[in-house]
N, C-alpha and C positions, 0 to 999 in steps of 0.2 A: 712533195715530189710529183712532177707531172707524169703524164701517161708514158711518154717516151723514155723518161728516166727510169721509172718503174719497170717498164717492159725490158729495157736494156739490162737492168740489174738482174731480173729473172732469168733472161736468156744466157747471160755470162755464168750464172750459177747452175742452171739445169739443162743446158744445151746437150751435155754429154748423156744425161739420163735419157732424154727423148730420142737422141740419135741412136743409142744402143737398142732401144725399143724398136725403132724404124728399121734397123738392120735385121731384126728378127722377123719382121713383118714383110718388108719390101726387098730384103737382101742388100748386099753392099752397093749394087749398082743403083738401087732406087731409094736409098736411105736419105741422101741429100735433099732430093726433091720432095720427098714425104715430110721430112722434118721442117723444111722451109715453108711448105704449104701450110702445114699445121700452125706454125707460129704467125704466119700472115693472117690466118683466120682468127687466131687468138687476139691479135693486135686490134682487129675490128671490134672485139667485145671485151677489151681489157678490163673495163670497169666491172663487168659481170664476172670475170674470171677472178678479180681480186676479192669480190664479195662472196665467192663460192666458199664451201667449207674447206676445200683442198685445191689450191691452184694446180698442184701436180696431178691430182686425180683428174681434174677438168681437162688439163692438156693431153693426158693419156687417152681419154675418152675421144677427144677431138682427133688426135692422131690416128687411132684404130679405126674410128668411123670414116675418116677421110680415106684411109687405105681401102676399107671395104667398099665404099660407095662411089669412088671416083672413077669415071670412065677410062677404059684402057686405050692407049693409042694403038694403031695397027703394028707398030714395031715392037710393042711391049710383049714380053713373054714372061710366064710365071716362073718357069724353071730357070735356075742359074747354071751356066756351063762350068761347074766346079768339078775337079777330079775326085774320083771315088777312091778312097783308101781306108779300108776297115769299116766296122759296123757303124761307128758314128758319123762318118762321111756319107755312107749309104743312107741313113736316116735323115740326114740334113738335105740330101739330094731329094728324098721322097717328099719332105716338107716343102721343098722348093717347087714341086710339081703341083701342089694343091691349089684349088681356086682360093682367091683372097679370104672369103668368109671362113672356109674351113681352116686355113692357116692361122687366122685371127683367133679362132676358138681355141686352138692348141696353145698358141702363145699366151693369150690372156689367161688361160686356165693354169698353165704350168710354169709360166715366168712371172706373170703379175699376181697369180693367186686369186683371180676373180671368182665369184660364184656364177653359176649358170644363168641365174636372173640378171646379174649385172652384165654378163656378156651379151645375153639377149638384148638388153637395152642398148648396148653399145653398137651391135652389128645389125640392129633392126629385124630381130626375129623373135620367135617365141621361145620360153624357157624349155618347153618339151622338145623342140627341134634341136636346140643347143645341146641338150642332154643326149638326144639320140645321135647327133653328129659326133659329139665327143666320144660316146661309147664305142661307135663304130670305128672312128679313127685310132683309138687307143688299143684296139684289138691286136694282140700279138706283140705289142711294144711294152718293154720294160719302163714304166713311168719314172723311175728313179734315173734311168739312163737318159730319158728324154729331158728331165729337168736339168740334169748336169750338162747335157749337150746345149741347151738353150743359154744357160748361165755362161758357159765357156765361150760360145759364140758371141754373146753380148760383151763379155769382158775382153775378147781378143779383137773387137772391132777397132779399126783405125779411125779415130774420132777427129775430124778437122776442126780448126778453130770456128767459132760461130761468127757468121757474117752479119753482126748486129746492125751496122748502119744500112746495109742493103735490105734487111728485113724491115727495118723502120720505114725506109723509103717505099718499099712494096706496100706496106701497110696503109700508108697515107694515100698512095695511088689507088688502092682498092677502095678506101673510104670515099674518095672523090667519085670514083665510078658509081658506087653505091648511092651516094648523094644525088648525082646526076639522074640516075634511073628513078629515084624517089620523086624528084621534082617533076620529071617528065610524066610519071604515073599521076602525081597529083594534078598536074595541069590537065591531062586527059579526063581524069575523073571529074574535076571541076566543070569542064566543058560538058561532059555527059550529064551531070546534075542540072546545069542550067537548061540544057535542051530538054531533059526529062521534065523539069518543072514547068517549062513553057508548054510542052505537049499535054501535061496533066491538066493544066488550067484550060487549055483549048478543048480538050475532050470532055473534062468532068464539069467545067463551068462553076467549079467551087474549089475551095482550098483543100490541099491534100490531107488525108487522115492516115498516118503511117500504120495504124493499128487495124485498118480496115482489112477484111478477108481478102486473101490473095496477094497482099503486099508484104515484103519482108520487113521485119521489125528493125528499126535502126540499132546500131551498135550502142550499147548503154554507155553513157558518159560517166557513170559512177562506178564502173568496174575497176577492181583493185589492181595495182601494179604487180603485186606478188601474192601467191597462194597463202602465204603466212599472214596476210592482211584480212583474210576472210574471217567472219565471226565464227566462233567455235560452236560445234554442234555435238550431238551424241554419236557414238560409234554406229557403224552400219549394221542393220539386222542381217545382211547377207554374210555368210561364212567367209572368212579370209584368213591368211596366214602371214605372219612376219617371222622370218627365220624359222625357228623350230616351234613356234607357238601358234595355235589355231584359236582364233576369236570367234565366238558364237553370239547369238542374239542375247541381249540383256547384259552385256559386259562380261559374260563368262567365257571360259577358255579352258584349254587343255595343252599341255606340253607334249610334243611329238617327238619320236625317236630320231627322226630324220627330217630334212627339209622337203616339203612337197614338190612334186613336179606337176600335179594336176588335182583339182578338188571338184567334186560334184555333190550337190546336196538333195536330199529328199525330205519330206515332212519329218521323218524320224531320225534319219542317219545323215551323217557327212562322210563320204567316201574320200579317201586320200591315197593317191598313188605317190610312193616315195621315189626319190631319184634312183634308188637301187632297183626299182621295178616292183617292189613289195607293195600290196594294197591292203589297207586296214580301213575300218569304219568306226566312227564315234557316235554314241547314242546321244542325241541332243538333249535328252532329259536327264539321264544319270551321268553323263560325260565319261561312261566306261568305253574303253577302246578295245576292239576285238579284231583278229586277223581275218582277211578274206581270202587272199592267194599270196603265194611266196614270190611269184615272178610274173612280170607283165611287160608290155611295151611302153609303159609310162604315160598312157593317155586314158582319160576318163571322160565319158559323156553320159547325160541323163536326159529323159523326156521331161516336158514341162509339168506333167502331173506328178512326178516323182515316183512313178510306178516301175521304171525300167533303168537300169544302169548298164553300161556297157564299156569294155575296155579291149585294147589291142593286145593280142597274144605276144609272147616273147619268142626269141630265137630268130632263125634265118629261114629262108625259103618262102613257102606260101604264106600269105597274109591271112590271119584268123582273128576273129573277134568274138569275144565271150559276152553274152547277154544275160544278165540277172533280172528276172522279174520278181516284184515284190507284191504280196497279197495286200489285202485291206488293212492288215495289222502291221504292214511294213516288214514283214519276215520274207526271206528268200523262199519263194515257191518252186522255182525251176531255174536251171541254167541251160543255156543252148550255146553251141559253137558253130559259127558259120565261116566257111572259107571263101576268100575273095580271089578272083583270077588276076592277082598281082603278086609280084615278088616284094618282099620286105627290102627296103633300101635305105641307106643312110644319108647323111650329109645333106645335100641340096634337095629340099623338099621331099621328105620320106613320105611313106604311105601314111595316111591320116584318117582317123575316125572323127568325122565332122560334127555329127550330132544325130538326134532322133526327133522326128517331127511328132506333133500331137497324136496323129493317127498311126504311130508305130513304124514309120518309114526310117530305117537307119541308113544314113549316108556316109560313104567312105570315099576317099579320093587319092590319086597320085598326081599331085600338082605339076611335077616336072614333066609329065606327059599329057597334061590337060585331060585327064581321064577320071571318071567318078562312076560309082556304082550305088545302087539302092537295094536294100534287102527289107521286105515286108515281114516284120517280125511277128505279126499276127497270122501270116500265111505259112504254106509248106513249101514254097518255092525257094530257089537260092538267090544269090546276088544277081542283079541285072545291070548292065551298063547303061548310063544315062547319056543320051545323045543330045545334040543342040547346044553344047556349052562353047563351041568354037575355041578361041584362045583363052577363055576365062577359067579362073580357079574358084572353087567354093570357099567363101570366107565366113559363112554363117548358116546355120540351120535353125529355123524358128518354127513356131507352131503352124504357120501358113505355107512353109515351103523352104526354098533355097534363096541365098543371096550369092550372086556371082560377081566376082571382081574381075574387071577387065583393066588391066594396068595401062596407064598409072592412076587414073582418077575416075573411072566409071564403074558404078555398081548397078547391077540388075537384080530385081527381085521377081521371083516367079514360082511355079509350081511344077511338080512331076506328073506328067500325064502320059500313061502307056510307055513309060520308060524315056520320055523326052522332056527337056527343060522348056517350059512354056513362059516366056517373059511377060509380066504384066505391068512393070513399072521400072524406073530407073532413076539415078541421081549421079551427078558429078560432085565428088567430094574427096578430101584427103582420106577420111575415115567415115564409115556410115554403119549405123546399127538399126536394125529392123525388128528388135525383139520386143517391141511395145506390147504389153499385155492386152491392150485393146485392139491392137492389130492395125492401126492406121497412122502412126506417127513414126518419124525418123529422127534419130539423133545423128547429127553429123558435124564434122570439122571442115571448114572451108579454108581456101588458101590464104585467107587474111588472118588466120590464127584464131578465129572465132568459132565457138561451138553453138550451134542452133538446133531448134526443134521445129519441124513442120510436118504438115499433112503429107502422107504418101500419095503420089500420083497413080492412079490405077486406070489402066486403059480400059475404055468401054464402060466406065462408071462415072456417073455425075454426082458429086457431093459438094455441099457448101464448104468452101475452104476456110479453115481457121487462120488467124495471123501466125506468122513465123515468130517464134520466141528466141531471142538471143540471150544465152545464159551469161550472167555477170560474173565472168572469170577473167584472169589476166590473159593477155594475148599468148596463145600456145602455138608456137611456130611449127612444132612437130605433132599437133593434134593431141589425141589422148592415147593411152595404152590399152584402155578398156573401159567398157561402160556396161552396167547392169541396172535393169529396173528393179527398184526396191519395192515399189507399189505402182499403182497406175498414175500417180501424180509426181513421183520423185525418181531420179536416176542417181547412181553412185558412178562417179567417174574416177578412173586411176590415171592421175596426171602428175606431172613434175615441172619444176621450174628452179631458178637460182636459190630460192628460199626454201625449197623442199627437194634437194638433189636426189634423195632416195625414193622420192614419190610421196604422193599423198592421195587419200581417199576423200572426195568432195561430194556432198549431197546437194543436188540442185532441184528446185521446184519447177517443173515444166509449165506450170500455168502462168507464172510471173517472172521467171528467169533467176529469181534469188538463190544464192548458193551459200553454203557454210562448210567449214572445214571439219569433216567427220573424224579424221585421224591423219596426223603427220607421221609418216612412216620412217623407220630407221632400220634399214637393211633389206635384203631380199623379200619380196612379198608376193602373194598370189591371191586373187579374188576368184571365189567360186564361179565356175563356168555356168551354173544353174542355181537359181533360187526360186522358192515358191512365190508365186504372185497372186494378188487378190484380183478377182474378176467382177 
């Protein structure tokens, strides 16, 4: 059976399922366009769809992601002009007023039954943000009534017959456009390579050495096609969870009462914030679990030394952060609560606790307003607003300072001086991580789907530049979900592809680019936000 026949057979059987989900997301007026756009995109990658663990699940992810991320036309409006008659109609009208991502969170949670981690992967957000959004959106709503409403709206949808021939034709047209663009890019790239080689010979007077300092390493020709083709390795030494199980160094682990929303580790303890807001900690030696607090905002951060752990307070109103300091025996020596001049908010970009620098500067932010604050946890003063961020949002806090993301592809690294952000370097990338334990390397994903490691450019400093290393991984069109340094020579990347749809943890050696499959995951998972590093 060829691609078109297989595609037509699937559409005939599953059009109704996809159309009903599209109605819940885009409403009756937008369901046609959303369903058709989803299937055209699926036709372009139909071989991958067929090889996936579940074609239905794959199509639902494409549909929801398309709805959340597609640009709106000026005529589009989120709300639908439906008459309101009774509580159910009122609730449906309120859902119609929600922005796409918030509406998707409710539908995927209560109609599809996805976990918060699965929803976060679909809508391009963090698990903690999805949990906070859902909790705020569900306030005052009878969840049983909500589920009944979604099911009834889906079942009552007037589903038109599938335009199979038109979808196949649009799929072929889209494929031709993509092939044409690829050919043009290849032609341009070939021209650039030829010119580059000529210039290199004229300037250098000798043959090029791609591993010379200052030159990017070539993309490896021996990179595997799928993550499952990587050689098997041992589990990461960094704590991580899969569903309700917490994995620790040495293959040990402990069963948790709930699925984690955040994990932070210290030399002796692993702190876990549950989705319910309760925080517990696990002793890494005895594996005994003990409670910390009964409620929180579901966020956890720690400093690199493992001497401080902080979490967002629960409730509404002023934003508060609790800081626990640990003594040399890793026992809690004191707790402090700091109030920040921001109101807790839900949904789109809530108040966030970003991290703690090595010298004890706790950073928190309100991304929706491009505002951030710093609290000197070793001093006696309060939170101070950080100036100089412009339209950037804080994406990372490391031992040397802040990383600020300027959408869509610019990352700036700098320090806080007298309450102002002072930029010292930058990079253009899909994703970028600056938490190198040695302080001078960046792990980044470029727009070609490659993950590379290179020296960090620092203004005003001259250093011998090491070669850029390209990690031997399959092409990752969406970059990585997360990266943590396991030690000064190895990184753990949280990635996924068709062979590992739930995700995989991969260990890569930054010295030569070699990678191994540390764990292929099954279900929602979370890598600890902080791990001890050797210096």
